[in-house]
N, C-alpha and C positions, 0 to 999 in steps of 0.2 A: 362664413354665415355668422353669426351670434345668434347661442343656445339662451331656447327662455323657455320658461314652464309655458303648456298650452292655453292655461288657463290668462294668460295671457296676451293671447293674439286680440284681436280685434276681427267684428265681421268682414269676410272677403278677405284677410289675411293668411295665409298658405306657409307651410312648412314640412316639413321629414321629419317624421320620428324618431331621436337619435337614443332615449332613452324610454324605458316604462319602471316607475318602483310598485313596490306593493308588496304583499303577504304574497304565497304561491297560491293560494285562491284566487287569490285578487284579480294576478299576470295569467292567470288559465283564462280567467272570464275575459280578461280585456285581449288577449292575446287570441281567443275564439271569435272575438267582434272585429279583428283585425289590423286590432292596435300593437305592432309590433316595431321595432326597430328596422327601420329601411323603411317606411309605408310612409305615401305622402297626405297631407290630412290637410285639409281646410276647416277653417271657422266660420261657422253659417251663421248662427246665428245667438245672442244673450239674453233669456230672461229678462223682463223689466229689472225683477230682484238679483237678478246676478246667477240663481239656478234656477233649473239647469242652462248646459250649455249643449248650443248642437253643431253636431261634425260631422263631415262626409270623409270618407274612409275608404278606400277600393271601390266607389260605386256606391254605399250604402252612407246613409243620412242617422247617426247614433246621437243620443243625446245622453248626456253624462254626468253627475252632479260636479258642483266645480272643484271641489274637494279629488275627485276624481281625476279632475284635469289638471290639478295642479302637481299631481304625481306624472306627470309625462312631459315630457322635456323632447324641443324640437328646434329643428336650425329653423331660422323664416327669415 
């Protein structure tokens, strides 16, 4: 499966997180939200101006800034 950045997925596309990048505090925040390697994720919606993006992970709906989504790599 090809690896893509989360922000490149279109609404309805799904993938599995393979890598999450960022600072230690940022990574802790994402981990607390369930955004960790091996988690299945679905792009639900992209705001009209592209920011934020809404995803579903582990049954939860989350809104991320587009730059946050760009630091998450998924197999799609």
